[in-house]
py3Dmol code that shows the C-alpha trace and the ligand (Angstrom):
import py3Dmol

protein = """\
ATOM      1  CA  MET A   1      -0.007  -0.007  -0.008  1.00  0.00           C
ATOM      2  CA  LYS A   2       1.629   3.178  -1.132  1.00  0.00           C
ATOM      3  CA  ARG A   3       0.400   6.567  -0.187  1.00  0.00           C
ATOM      4  CA  ILE A   4      -0.941   8.365  -3.205  1.00  0.00           C
ATOM      5  CA  CYS A   5       0.577  11.694  -2.462  1.00  0.00           C
ATOM      6  CA  TYR A   6       2.325  13.898  -0.003  1.00  0.00           C
ATOM      7  CA  LEU A   7       1.456  17.487   0.723  1.00  0.00           C
ATOM      8  CA  LEU A   8       4.593  19.539   0.473  1.00  0.00           C
ATOM      9  CA  MET A   9       4.678  22.371   2.981  1.00  0.00           C
ATOM     10  CA  ASN A  10       5.342  25.689   1.450  1.00  0.00           C
ATOM     11  CA  VAL A  11       8.993  26.763   1.963  1.00  0.00           C
ATOM     12  CA  ALA A  12       7.851  30.306   2.756  1.00  0.00           C
ATOM     13  CA  ILE A  13       5.975  29.043   5.807  1.00  0.00           C
ATOM     14  CA  LEU A  14       9.021  27.228   7.042  1.00  0.00           C
ATOM     15  CA  ALA A  15      11.088  30.373   6.793  1.00  0.00           C
ATOM     16  CA  THR A  16       8.635  32.712   8.475  1.00  0.00           C
ATOM     17  CA  SER A  17       7.414  30.413  11.235  1.00  0.00           C
ATOM     18  CA  ALA A  18      10.748  29.183  11.900  1.00  0.00           C
ATOM     19  CA  SER A  19     -13.911   9.657 -21.134  1.00  0.00           C
ATOM     20  CA  ALA A  20     -17.234  10.265 -20.455  1.00  0.00           C
ATOM     21  CA  ALA A  21     -17.850   8.628 -17.247  1.00  0.00           C
ATOM     22  CA  VAL A  22     -21.077   9.840 -15.595  1.00  0.00           C
ATOM     23  CA  TYR A  23     -20.944   9.634 -11.812  1.00  0.00           C
ATOM     24  CA  VAL A  24     -24.386   9.241 -10.215  1.00  0.00           C
ATOM     25  CA  ASN A  25     -25.568  10.807  -7.048  1.00  0.00           C
ATOM     26  CA  PRO A  26     -23.165  13.863  -7.182  1.00  0.00           C
ATOM     27  CA  CYS A  27     -23.162  16.391  -4.342  1.00  0.00           C
ATOM     28  CA  GLY A  28     -23.258  19.248  -6.920  1.00  0.00           C
ATOM     29  CA  ILE A  29     -24.844  20.223 -10.203  1.00  0.00           C
ATOM     30  CA  ALA A  30     -23.713  23.150 -12.384  1.00  0.00           C
ATOM     31  CA  VAL A  31     -26.401  25.507 -13.617  1.00  0.00           C
ATOM     32  CA  GLY A  32     -27.437  24.152 -16.976  1.00  0.00           C
ATOM     33  CA  ASP A  33     -25.958  20.698 -16.451  1.00  0.00           C
ATOM     34  CA  THR A  34     -27.957  17.545 -15.865  1.00  0.00           C
ATOM     35  CA  ALA A  35     -26.972  15.014 -13.170  1.00  0.00           C
ATOM     36  CA  TYR A  36     -28.355  11.579 -12.420  1.00  0.00           C
ATOM     37  CA  TYR A  37     -29.469  10.205  -9.088  1.00  0.00           C
ATOM     38  CA  ARG A  38     -30.135   6.477  -8.546  1.00  0.00           C
ATOM     39  CA  VAL A  39     -31.413   4.459  -5.677  1.00  0.00           C
ATOM     40  CA  SER A  40     -32.014   0.760  -5.173  1.00  0.00           C
ATOM     41  CA  VAL A  41     -35.519  -0.028  -4.014  1.00  0.00           C
ATOM     42  CA  TRP A  42     -36.640  -3.466  -3.000  1.00  0.00           C
ATOM     43  CA  PRO A  43     -38.551  -5.518  -3.832  1.00  0.00           C
ATOM     44  CA  ALA A  44     -38.056  -5.112  -7.567  1.00  0.00           C
ATOM     45  CA  SER A  45     -41.768  -5.510  -8.071  1.00  0.00           C
ATOM     46  CA  ILE A  46     -42.359  -1.945  -6.820  1.00  0.00           C
ATOM     47  CA  PRO A  47     -42.909  -0.121 -10.096  1.00  0.00           C
ATOM     48  CA  ASP A  48     -40.850   2.917 -11.051  1.00  0.00           C
ATOM     49  CA  GLU A  49     -44.053   4.968 -11.355  1.00  0.00           C
ATOM     50  CA  ASN A  50     -44.530   4.592  -7.619  1.00  0.00           C
ATOM     51  CA  LEU A  51     -41.166   6.299  -6.831  1.00  0.00           C
ATOM     52  CA  VAL A  52     -41.367  10.080  -6.916  1.00  0.00           C
ATOM     53  CA  TRP A  53     -38.490  12.485  -6.490  1.00  0.00           C
ATOM     54  CA  SER A  54     -39.009  15.975  -5.168  1.00  0.00           C
ATOM     55  CA  ALA A  55     -36.798  18.985  -4.543  1.00  0.00           C
ATOM     56  CA  ASP A  56     -36.842  21.459  -1.704  1.00  0.00           C
ATOM     57  CA  PRO A  57     -36.868  24.293  -2.632  1.00  0.00           C
ATOM     58  CA  ALA A  58     -38.417  23.304  -5.855  1.00  0.00           C
ATOM     59  CA  SER A  59     -37.216  26.342  -7.844  1.00  0.00           C
ATOM     60  CA  ARG A  60     -33.502  25.374  -8.010  1.00  0.00           C
ATOM     61  CA  VAL A  61     -33.732  22.180 -10.102  1.00  0.00           C
ATOM     62  CA  SER A  62     -35.998  20.526 -12.587  1.00  0.00           C
ATOM     63  CA  PHE A  63     -36.681  17.050 -13.761  1.00  0.00           C
ATOM     64  CA  PRO A  64     -36.351  17.087 -17.526  1.00  0.00           C
ATOM     65  CA  GLN A  65     -37.474  13.454 -17.956  1.00  0.00           C
ATOM     66  CA  GLY A  66     -40.020  13.553 -15.155  1.00  0.00           C
ATOM     67  CA  PRO A  67     -39.538  12.947 -11.410  1.00  0.00           C
ATOM     68  CA  ARG A  68     -40.329   9.219 -11.262  1.00  0.00           C
ATOM     69  CA  GLY A  69     -38.142   6.135 -11.125  1.00  0.00           C
ATOM     70  CA  ARG A  70     -35.150   4.522  -9.540  1.00  0.00           C
ATOM     71  CA  THR A  71     -32.930   6.730 -11.648  1.00  0.00           C
ATOM     72  CA  VAL A  72     -33.853  10.323 -12.219  1.00  0.00           C
ATOM     73  CA  ALA A  73     -32.264  13.156 -14.300  1.00  0.00           C
ATOM     74  CA  VAL A  74     -31.961  16.466 -12.400  1.00  0.00           C
ATOM     75  CA  ARG A  75     -31.083  19.712 -14.092  1.00  0.00           C
ATOM     76  CA  GLY A  76     -29.477  22.524 -12.215  1.00  0.00           C
ATOM     77  CA  ASP A  77     -31.456  25.804 -12.681  1.00  0.00           C
ATOM     78  CA  VAL A  78     -30.723  28.350  -9.907  1.00  0.00           C
ATOM     79  CA  PRO A  79     -27.648  28.372  -7.620  1.00  0.00           C
ATOM     80  CA  GLY A  80     -28.140  27.274  -4.017  1.00  0.00           C
ATOM     81  CA  ASP A  81     -28.659  24.314  -1.820  1.00  0.00           C
ATOM     82  CA  VAL A  82     -31.417  21.846  -2.519  1.00  0.00           C
ATOM     83  CA  SER A  83     -32.585  18.669  -0.874  1.00  0.00           C
ATOM     84  CA  LEU A  84     -33.659  15.865  -3.170  1.00  0.00           C
ATOM     85  CA  SER A  85     -35.889  13.220  -1.600  1.00  0.00           C
ATOM     86  CA  LEU A  86     -37.678  10.140  -2.784  1.00  0.00           C
ATOM     87  CA  SER A  87     -41.029   8.889  -1.645  1.00  0.00           C
ATOM     88  CA  PHE A  88     -43.707   6.428  -2.699  1.00  0.00           C
ATOM     89  CA  ALA A  89     -46.541   7.854  -4.815  1.00  0.00           C
ATOM     90  CA  THR A  90     -48.907   5.378  -3.131  1.00  0.00           C
ATOM     91  CA  GLN A  91     -48.259   3.690   0.202  1.00  0.00           C
ATOM     92  CA  VAL A  92     -46.866   0.217  -0.325  1.00  0.00           C
ATOM     93  CA  LEU A  93     -48.401  -2.180   2.206  1.00  0.00           C
ATOM     94  CA  GLY A  94     -45.882  -3.309   4.731  1.00  0.00           C
ATOM     95  CA  MET A  95     -43.144  -1.003   3.495  1.00  0.00           C
ATOM     96  CA  GLU A  96     -41.703   1.569   5.802  1.00  0.00           C
ATOM     97  CA  GLN A  97     -41.775   5.133   4.454  1.00  0.00           C
ATOM     98  CA  ASN A  98     -38.051   5.437   4.584  1.00  0.00           C
ATOM     99  CA  LYS A  99     -37.525   8.635   2.719  1.00  0.00           C
ATOM    100  CA  PRO A 100     -33.969   9.164   1.643  1.00  0.00           C
ATOM    101  CA  VAL A 101     -32.773  12.757   1.312  1.00  0.00           C
ATOM    102  CA  VAL A 102     -29.742  13.898  -0.596  1.00  0.00           C
ATOM    103  CA  GLN A 103     -28.110  17.300   0.022  1.00  0.00           C
ATOM    104  CA  VAL A 104     -27.040  18.911  -3.284  1.00  0.00           C
ATOM    105  CA  ARG A 105     -25.672  22.293  -4.244  1.00  0.00           C
ATOM    106  CA  VAL A 106     -26.468  23.968  -7.522  1.00  0.00           C
ATOM    107  CA  VAL A 107     -23.478  26.066  -8.511  1.00  0.00           C
ATOM    108  CA  GLU A 108     -22.371  28.434 -11.291  1.00  0.00           C
ATOM    109  CA  PRO A 109     -19.922  26.427 -13.439  1.00  0.00           C
ATOM    110  CA  SER A 110     -16.235  27.072 -12.795  1.00  0.00           C
ATOM    111  CA  VAL A 111     -13.597  26.715 -15.519  1.00  0.00           C
ATOM    112  CA  VAL A 112      -9.974  26.512 -14.386  1.00  0.00           C
ATOM    113  CA  ASP A 113      -7.015  26.960 -16.805  1.00  0.00           C
ATOM    114  CA  VAL A 114      -4.257  24.320 -16.607  1.00  0.00           C
ATOM    115  CA  ASN A 115      -0.712  24.369 -17.928  1.00  0.00           C
ATOM    116  CA  VAL A 116       0.828  20.947 -18.339  1.00  0.00           C
ATOM    117  CA  TYR A 117       4.576  20.457 -18.098  1.00  0.00           C
ATOM    118  CA  ILE A 118       6.121  17.144 -19.412  1.00  0.00           C
ATOM    119  CA  VAL A 119       9.595  16.360 -18.148  1.00  0.00           C
ATOM    120  CA  CYS A 120      11.848  14.803 -20.789  1.00  0.00           C
ATOM    121  CA  SER A 121      15.368  13.436 -20.780  1.00  0.00           C
ATOM    122  CA  THR A 122      18.082  14.255 -23.189  1.00  0.00           C
ATOM    123  CA  GLU A 123      17.859  10.570 -24.291  1.00  0.00           C
ATOM    124  CA  GLY A 124      14.363  11.198 -25.594  1.00  0.00           C
ATOM    125  CA  TYR A 125      12.248   9.988 -22.676  1.00  0.00           C
ATOM    126  CA  ALA A 126       8.956  11.862 -22.122  1.00  0.00           C
ATOM    127  CA  ALA A 127       6.840  11.346 -19.009  1.00  0.00           C
ATOM    128  CA  LYS A 128       3.554  11.672 -21.037  1.00  0.00           C
ATOM    129  CA  THR A 129       2.493  12.433 -24.606  1.00  0.00           C
ATOM    130  CA  PRO A 130       0.334  15.559 -25.112  1.00  0.00           C
ATOM    131  CA  THR A 131      -2.504  13.172 -26.178  1.00  0.00           C
ATOM    132  CA  GLU A 132      -2.242  11.209 -22.909  1.00  0.00           C
ATOM    133  CA  ALA A 133      -2.455  14.450 -20.910  1.00  0.00           C
ATOM    134  CA  GLN A 134      -5.550  15.564 -22.884  1.00  0.00           C
ATOM    135  CA  THR A 135      -7.126  12.124 -22.263  1.00  0.00           C
ATOM    136  CA  ILE A 136      -6.384  12.341 -18.526  1.00  0.00           C
ATOM    137  CA  PHE A 137      -7.931  15.801 -18.215  1.00  0.00           C
ATOM    138  CA  ALA A 138     -11.071  14.679 -20.093  1.00  0.00           C
ATOM    139  CA  GLY A 139     -11.494  12.038 -17.344  1.00  0.00           C
ATOM    140  CA  VAL A 140     -10.737  14.593 -14.671  1.00  0.00           C
ATOM    141  CA  ASN A 141     -13.512  16.726 -16.019  1.00  0.00           C
ATOM    142  CA  ASP A 142     -15.936  13.792 -15.761  1.00  0.00           C
ATOM    143  CA  ILE A 143     -15.044  13.521 -12.092  1.00  0.00           C
ATOM    144  CA  TYR A 144     -15.245  17.262 -11.296  1.00  0.00           C
ATOM    145  CA  ARG A 145     -18.574  17.508 -13.019  1.00  0.00           C
ATOM    146  CA  GLN A 146     -19.875  16.295  -9.671  1.00  0.00           C
ATOM    147  CA  VAL A 147     -19.034  19.728  -8.252  1.00  0.00           C
ATOM    148  CA  GLY A 148     -19.508  21.924 -11.261  1.00  0.00           C
ATOM    149  CA  VAL A 149     -15.826  22.442 -12.042  1.00  0.00           C
ATOM    150  CA  SER A 150     -14.002  21.803 -15.284  1.00  0.00           C
ATOM    151  CA  PHE A 151     -10.409  22.172 -16.419  1.00  0.00           C
ATOM    152  CA  ARG A 152      -9.159  23.687 -19.734  1.00  0.00           C
ATOM    153  CA  ILE A 153      -5.610  22.858 -20.861  1.00  0.00           C
ATOM    154  CA  VAL A 154      -4.183  26.129 -22.193  1.00  0.00           C
ATOM    155  CA  GLY A 155      -0.665  24.893 -22.727  1.00  0.00           C
ATOM    156  CA  ILE A 156       1.347  21.636 -22.874  1.00  0.00           C
ATOM    157  CA  HIS A 157       5.054  22.341 -22.505  1.00  0.00           C
ATOM    158  CA  SER A 158       8.145  20.060 -22.597  1.00  0.00           C
ATOM    159  CA  ILE A 159      10.916  20.524 -20.081  1.00  0.00           C
ATOM    160  CA  THR A 160      14.150  18.666 -20.975  1.00  0.00           C
ATOM    161  CA  ASN A 161      16.154  18.247 -17.762  1.00  0.00           C
ATOM    162  CA  ASN A 162      17.628  14.855 -16.649  1.00  0.00           C
ATOM    163  CA  ALA A 163      17.734  16.069 -13.080  1.00  0.00           C
ATOM    164  CA  TRP A 164      13.958  16.248 -12.924  1.00  0.00           C
ATOM    165  CA  VAL A 165      13.086  12.855 -14.513  1.00  0.00           C
ATOM    166  CA  HIS A 166      13.358  11.025 -11.250  1.00  0.00           C
ATOM    167  CA  ILE A 167      12.310  12.992  -8.079  1.00  0.00           C
ATOM    168  CA  GLU A 168      14.342  11.698  -5.188  1.00  0.00           C
ATOM    169  CA  LEU A 169      13.819  11.827  -1.458  1.00  0.00           C
ATOM    170  CA  SER A 170      16.383  13.670   0.630  1.00  0.00           C
ATOM    171  CA  ASN A 171      15.991  14.190   4.417  1.00  0.00           C
ATOM    172  CA  GLY A 172      12.263  13.801   4.283  1.00  0.00           C
ATOM    173  CA  ASP A 173      11.860  16.259   1.380  1.00  0.00           C
ATOM    174  CA  TRP A 174      11.924  16.242  -2.453  1.00  0.00           C
ATOM    175  CA  PRO A 175      14.228  19.169  -3.361  1.00  0.00           C
ATOM    176  CA  GLU A 176      14.004  18.594  -7.166  1.00  0.00           C
ATOM    177  CA  ALA A 177      10.239  18.843  -6.865  1.00  0.00           C
ATOM    178  CA  ARG A 178      10.596  22.291  -5.374  1.00  0.00           C
ATOM    179  CA  GLU A 179      12.899  23.309  -8.176  1.00  0.00           C
ATOM    180  CA  LEU A 180      10.599  21.845 -10.799  1.00  0.00           C
ATOM    181  CA  THR A 181       7.458  23.552  -9.556  1.00  0.00           C
ATOM    182  CA  ALA A 182       9.282  26.853  -9.574  1.00  0.00           C
ATOM    183  CA  TYR A 183       9.820  26.426 -13.393  1.00  0.00           C
ATOM    184  CA  ALA A 184       6.592  28.255 -14.089  1.00  0.00           C
ATOM    185  CA  THR A 185       4.840  30.565 -11.615  1.00  0.00           C
ATOM    186  CA  ASN A 186       1.618  32.471 -11.387  1.00  0.00           C
ATOM    187  CA  THR A 187       0.127  31.180 -14.622  1.00  0.00           C
ATOM    188  CA  GLY A 188      -3.363  32.053 -13.333  1.00  0.00           C
ATOM    189  CA  GLY A 189      -4.502  28.525 -13.005  1.00  0.00           C
ATOM    190  CA  LEU A 190      -3.069  25.022 -12.172  1.00  0.00           C
ATOM    191  CA  GLU A 191       0.450  23.885 -12.988  1.00  0.00           C
ATOM    192  CA  CYS A 192       0.687  20.161 -13.488  1.00  0.00           C
ATOM    193  CA  TYR A 193       4.114  18.567 -13.893  1.00  0.00           C
ATOM    194  CA  PHE A 194       4.707  14.944 -14.982  1.00  0.00           C
ATOM    195  CA  VAL A 195       7.947  13.183 -14.217  1.00  0.00           C
ATOM    196  CA  GLN A 196       8.975   9.511 -14.594  1.00  0.00           C
ATOM    197  CA  THR A 197       9.019   8.569 -10.888  1.00  0.00           C
ATOM    198  CA  ILE A 198       8.814  10.079  -7.402  1.00  0.00           C
ATOM    199  CA  ALA A 199      10.412   8.376  -4.401  1.00  0.00           C
ATOM    200  CA  ASN A 200       7.932   6.974  -1.886  1.00  0.00           C
ATOM    201  CA  VAL A 201       4.718   8.565  -3.279  1.00  0.00           C
ATOM    202  CA  HIS A 202       2.855   8.852  -6.533  1.00  0.00           C
ATOM    203  CA  GLY A 203       2.295  12.599  -6.326  1.00  0.00           C
ATOM    204  CA  LEU A 204       3.406  15.751  -4.585  1.00  0.00           C
ATOM    205  CA  SER A 205       1.201  18.776  -4.056  1.00  0.00           C
ATOM    206  CA  HIS A 206       2.238  22.196  -2.928  1.00  0.00           C
ATOM    207  CA  ALA A 207       1.433  25.850  -3.461  1.00  0.00           C
ATOM    208  CA  GLY A 208       3.687  26.146  -6.480  1.00  0.00           C
ATOM    209  CA  GLY A 209       2.231  23.196  -8.448  1.00  0.00           C
ATOM    210  CA  MET A 210       1.656  19.482  -8.415  1.00  0.00           C
ATOM    211  CA  VAL A 211       4.048  16.738  -9.506  1.00  0.00           C
ATOM    212  CA  LEU A 212       2.814  13.383 -10.740  1.00  0.00           C
ATOM    213  CA  GLU A 213       4.482  10.184 -11.833  1.00  0.00           C
ATOM    214  CA  ALA A 214       4.326   9.167 -15.480  1.00  0.00           C
ATOM    215  CA  ALA A 215       2.062   6.200 -14.538  1.00  0.00           C
ATOM    216  CA  SER A 216      -0.463   8.463 -12.984  1.00  0.00           C
ATOM    217  CA  ASP A 217      -4.045   7.832 -14.142  1.00  0.00           C
ATOM    218  CA  THR A 218      -7.103  10.027 -14.148  1.00  0.00           C
ATOM    219  CA  ARG A 219      -7.937   9.416 -10.605  1.00  0.00           C
ATOM    220  CA  ALA A 220      -4.331  10.276  -9.387  1.00  0.00           C
ATOM    221  CA  VAL A 221      -4.464  13.585 -11.192  1.00  0.00           C
ATOM    222  CA  ALA A 222      -7.958  14.360 -10.015  1.00  0.00           C
ATOM    223  CA  HIS A 223      -6.930  13.492  -6.433  1.00  0.00           C
ATOM    224  CA  GLU A 224      -3.983  15.901  -6.621  1.00  0.00           C
ATOM    225  CA  ILE A 225      -6.207  18.616  -7.954  1.00  0.00           C
ATOM    226  CA  GLY A 226      -8.463  17.991  -4.887  1.00  0.00           C
ATOM    227  CA  HIS A 227      -5.502  19.153  -2.702  1.00  0.00           C
ATOM    228  CA  ALA A 228      -5.085  22.215  -4.945  1.00  0.00           C
ATOM    229  CA  CYS A 229      -8.792  22.914  -4.117  1.00  0.00           C
ATOM    230  CA  GLY A 230      -7.988  22.735  -0.428  1.00  0.00           C
ATOM    231  CA  LEU A 231      -9.109  19.210   0.475  1.00  0.00           C
ATOM    232  CA  LYS A 232      -7.078  16.821   2.581  1.00  0.00           C
ATOM    233  CA  ASP A 233      -6.408  13.082   2.434  1.00  0.00           C
ATOM    234  CA  VAL A 234      -8.704  10.789   4.403  1.00  0.00           C
ATOM    235  CA  TYR A 235      -7.616   7.299   5.473  1.00  0.00           C
ATOM    236  CA  VAL A 236      -9.078   4.343   7.332  1.00  0.00           C
ATOM    237  CA  ASN A 237      -5.810   3.518   9.021  1.00  0.00           C
ATOM    238  CA  SER A 238      -2.087   4.186   8.786  1.00  0.00           C
ATOM    239  CA  PRO A 239      -0.496   1.454  10.796  1.00  0.00           C
ATOM    240  CA  ALA A 240       3.112   2.577  10.348  1.00  0.00           C
ATOM    241  CA  GLU A 241       2.221   6.049  11.784  1.00  0.00           C
ATOM    242  CA  THR A 242      -0.691   5.781  14.224  1.00  0.00           C
ATOM    243  CA  SER A 243      -2.711   3.173  16.096  1.00  0.00           C
ATOM    244  CA  LEU A 244      -5.928   5.143  15.348  1.00  0.00           C
ATOM    245  CA  ALA A 245      -8.198   3.519  12.800  1.00  0.00           C
ATOM    246  CA  VAL A 246     -11.762   3.863  11.455  1.00  0.00           C
ATOM    247  CA  THR A 247     -14.007   1.023  12.647  1.00  0.00           C
ATOM    248  CA  ASP A 248     -17.739   0.311  12.799  1.00  0.00           C
ATOM    249  CA  GLU A 249     -20.691   1.338  10.717  1.00  0.00           C
ATOM    250  CA  ILE A 250     -21.808   4.510   9.091  1.00  0.00           C
ATOM    251  CA  SER A 251     -24.155   6.695  11.044  1.00  0.00           C
ATOM    252  CA  ARG A 252     -25.946   9.941  10.530  1.00  0.00           C
ATOM    253  CA  GLN A 253     -23.381  11.689  12.700  1.00  0.00           C
ATOM    254  CA  ARG A 254     -20.440  10.240  10.778  1.00  0.00           C
ATOM    255  CA  LEU A 255     -21.839  11.316   7.467  1.00  0.00           C
ATOM    256  CA  GLY A 256     -21.872  14.886   8.629  1.00  0.00           C
ATOM    257  CA  THR A 257     -23.745  17.553   6.801  1.00  0.00           C
ATOM    258  CA  ALA A 258     -24.314  15.067   4.101  1.00  0.00           C
ATOM    259  CA  TRP A 259     -22.636  12.895   1.712  1.00  0.00           C
ATOM    260  CA  GLY A 260     -25.404  11.576   0.570  1.00  0.00           C
ATOM    261  CA  SER A 261     -28.079  11.934   3.016  1.00  0.00           C
ATOM    262  CA  THR A 262     -29.522  13.693   5.980  1.00  0.00           C
ATOM    263  CA  GLY A 263     -31.736  10.708   6.731  1.00  0.00           C
ATOM    264  CA  GLU A 264     -31.023   8.203   9.409  1.00  0.00           C
ATOM    265  CA  ARG A 265     -30.633   5.278   6.973  1.00  0.00           C
ATOM    266  CA  SER A 266     -29.675   7.327   3.953  1.00  0.00           C
ATOM    267  CA  PHE A 267     -29.103   5.830   0.553  1.00  0.00           C
ATOM    268  CA  TYR A 268     -26.561   3.431   1.957  1.00  0.00           C
ATOM    269  CA  THR A 269     -27.008  -0.195   2.788  1.00  0.00           C
ATOM    270  CA  PRO A 270     -27.714  -0.596   6.499  1.00  0.00           C
ATOM    271  CA  GLY A 271     -24.612  -1.899   8.231  1.00  0.00           C
ATOM    272  CA  LEU A 272     -22.259  -0.448   5.685  1.00  0.00           C
ATOM    273  CA  GLN A 273     -18.796   0.067   7.304  1.00  0.00           C
ATOM    274  CA  GLN A 274     -17.544   3.629   7.503  1.00  0.00           C
ATOM    275  CA  ALA A 275     -14.195   2.428   6.112  1.00  0.00           C
ATOM    276  CA  GLU A 276     -15.847   1.102   2.965  1.00  0.00           C
ATOM    277  CA  LEU A 277     -17.622   4.389   2.440  1.00  0.00           C
ATOM    278  CA  LEU A 278     -14.374   6.310   2.801  1.00  0.00           C
ATOM    279  CA  ARG A 279     -12.740   4.232   0.146  1.00  0.00           C
ATOM    280  CA  ARG A 280     -15.328   5.550  -2.338  1.00  0.00           C
ATOM    281  CA  LEU A 281     -14.007   9.098  -1.912  1.00  0.00           C
ATOM    282  CA  LEU A 282     -11.595  10.748  -4.368  1.00  0.00           C
ATOM    283  CA  MET A 283      -9.725  12.090  -1.387  1.00  0.00           C
ATOM    284  CA  TYR A 284      -9.071   8.583   0.036  1.00  0.00           C
ATOM    285  CA  GLY A 285      -5.296   8.642   0.348  1.00  0.00           C
ATOM    286  CA  TYR A 286      -4.118   5.062  -0.479  1.00  0.00           C
ATOM    287  CA  ASP A 287      -3.632   3.252  -3.750  1.00  0.00           C
ATOM    288  CA  ASP A 288      -5.065   0.009  -2.490  1.00  0.00           C
ATOM    289  CA  ASN A 289      -7.138  -0.552  -5.643  1.00  0.00           C
ATOM    290  CA  SER A 290      -9.880   1.712  -4.384  1.00  0.00           C
ATOM    291  CA  PRO A 291     -11.208   3.383  -7.453  1.00  0.00           C
ATOM    292  CA  GLY A 292     -13.440   5.875  -5.598  1.00  0.00           C
ATOM    293  CA  CYS A 293     -13.975   9.178  -7.320  1.00  0.00           C
ATOM    294  CA  ALA A 294     -16.767  10.520  -5.193  1.00  0.00           C
ATOM    295  CA  PHE A 295     -16.883  13.974  -3.661  1.00  0.00           C
ATOM    296  CA  SER A 296     -18.864  14.484  -0.465  1.00  0.00           C
ATOM    297  CA  TYR A 297     -20.890  17.627   0.107  1.00  0.00           C
ATOM    298  CA  GLY A 298     -19.613  18.041   3.708  1.00  0.00           C
ATOM    299  CA  ASP A 299     -16.871  16.642   5.829  1.00  0.00           C
ATOM    300  CA  ILE A 300     -16.879  12.943   6.598  1.00  0.00           C
ATOM    301  CA  TYR A 301     -15.720  11.209   9.797  1.00  0.00           C
ATOM    302  CA  GLY A 302     -12.342   9.475   9.101  1.00  0.00           C
ATOM    303  CA  LEU A 303      -8.670   9.271   9.891  1.00  0.00           C
ATOM    304  CA  TRP A 304      -6.591  12.275   8.661  1.00  0.00           C
ATOM    305  CA  TYR A 305      -3.549  14.310   9.694  1.00  0.00           C
ATOM    306  CA  GLU A 306      -2.318  17.859   9.933  1.00  0.00           C
ATOM    307  CA  THR A 307       1.327  18.765   9.707  1.00  0.00           C
ATOM    308  CA  GLY A 308       2.554  21.862  11.527  1.00  0.00           C
ATOM    309  CA  TRP A 309       5.889  23.454  12.190  1.00  0.00           C
ATOM    310  CA  ASN A 310       7.056  23.178  15.786  1.00  0.00           C
ATOM    311  CA  ALA A 311       9.010  26.293  16.448  1.00  0.00           C
ATOM    312  CA  THR A 312      10.390  24.900  19.734  1.00  0.00           C
ATOM    313  CA  ASN A 313      11.658  21.659  18.296  1.00  0.00           C
ATOM    314  CA  LEU A 314      12.474  23.117  14.909  1.00  0.00           C
ATOM    315  CA  SER A 315      10.712  20.259  13.094  1.00  0.00           C
ATOM    316  CA  TRP A 316       7.592  19.357  11.222  1.00  0.00           C
ATOM    317  CA  GLU A 317       5.185  17.398  13.316  1.00  0.00           C
ATOM    318  CA  THR A 318       2.280  15.347  12.189  1.00  0.00           C
ATOM    319  CA  GLU A 319      -0.844  14.966  14.234  1.00  0.00           C
ATOM    320  CA  TRP A 320      -3.276  12.199  13.359  1.00  0.00           C
ATOM    321  CA  LYS A 321      -6.970  12.642  14.132  1.00  0.00           C
ATOM    322  CA  LEU A 322     -10.237  10.652  14.045  1.00  0.00           C
ATOM    323  CA  SER A 323     -12.844  13.282  13.389  1.00  0.00           C
ATOM    324  CA  PRO A 324     -14.694  14.946  10.513  1.00  0.00           C
ATOM    325  CA  ALA A 325     -11.965  15.101   7.812  1.00  0.00           C
ATOM    326  CA  PRO A 326     -11.813  18.265   5.579  1.00  0.00           C
ATOM    327  CA  VAL A 327     -12.862  16.482   2.472  1.00  0.00           C
ATOM    328  CA  GLY A 328     -16.253  18.073   1.908  1.00  0.00           C
ATOM    329  CA  PHE A 329     -16.147  19.998  -1.289  1.00  0.00           C
ATOM    330  CA  PHE A 330     -18.833  22.485  -0.299  1.00  0.00           C
ATOM    331  CA  GLN A 331     -17.260  22.876   3.126  1.00  0.00           C
ATOM    332  CA  HIS A 332     -13.644  23.182   2.254  1.00  0.00           C
ATOM    333  CA  GLY A 333     -13.308  23.051  -1.561  1.00  0.00           C
ATOM    334  CA  ASN A 334     -12.211  26.031  -3.624  1.00  0.00           C
ATOM    335  CA  PRO A 335     -13.776  25.824  -7.127  1.00  0.00           C
ATOM    336  CA  HIS A 336     -11.126  28.268  -8.513  1.00  0.00           C
ATOM    337  CA  PRO A 337      -7.771  26.751  -7.471  1.00  0.00           C
ATOM    338  CA  VAL A 338      -4.609  28.621  -8.522  1.00  0.00           C
ATOM    339  CA  HIS A 339      -0.990  27.628  -8.145  1.00  0.00           C
ATOM    340  CA  GLN A 340       1.663  30.116  -7.290  1.00  0.00           C
TER     341      GLN A 340
END
"""
ligand_1 = """\
1
ZN
Zn -3.463 13.033 -1.342
"""
view = py3Dmol.view(width=600, height=400)
view.addModel(protein, "pdb")
view.setStyle({"model": 0}, {"cartoon": {"style": "trace"}})
view.addModel(ligand_1, "xyz")
view.setStyle({"model": 1}, {"stick": {}})
view.zoomTo()
view.show()
């Protein structure tokens, strides 16, 4: 299990302080876009016509294909929060009226410019082809459609420098990554650097840009952009670093404002483990074959850490916590991220 990324602390702080995938059930919808919400209802004999979606307030979204069914199309019309809920059109004998509610935000679409930098060697190696970079960002846009954000590549640049092909670890830091991300500054959007390998992690993220391995896929790039937006990693455990771990089932309290639901049972299967839910998140921080690309509306209970400079000990210190992790896009996400 390799950690996906590592958040590089800004050097300035140290000095001064001593393809079109459609993701269902998104937490956001851009104005003018249509999202899809899906719920499993048992038994299968309950007809779709008996399942009716409604929105509160009703003015912020519309149902272009009608409000009925296990899957419903919802168009964003007016910015603001809206609760989508599902109920039975007619009472089904013996069925509990368990009315799931999803918290959604309708947002103005945000378009973020991206410059891509491909590190090459003098022997002709290139960490990505321009086409590969375009394909990755097409997939990233599918993922960020969940929160109304899209990315527009405005430049793909080659950097030939053998010293930056492999980013090595030195005294707990990656000095070449700092040099590399200073190659371009203040481009007005995101700066995404591809290299062949990075020691210990798949990606590095700091204020000056993000650095990713050549093998990075769409999820890895989207995850790193999540950091640029201000979100943190969330884990279920980190045995080498802490004895804290996420155990037990989901609950209303653990789901927070909502990833999903403000209802007691929510959309999720009763008894679902919180750890399994966390693995569905884009900000889940390990590469253990968890393909999750979901955003949560608000923060979700999980294991996470903060790193701070200890001015007395003159060292970086990491504090692990079991609490609501800052992964909620509409609680901590910046839809207009900019690298320095
Ligand atoms: Zn990360």
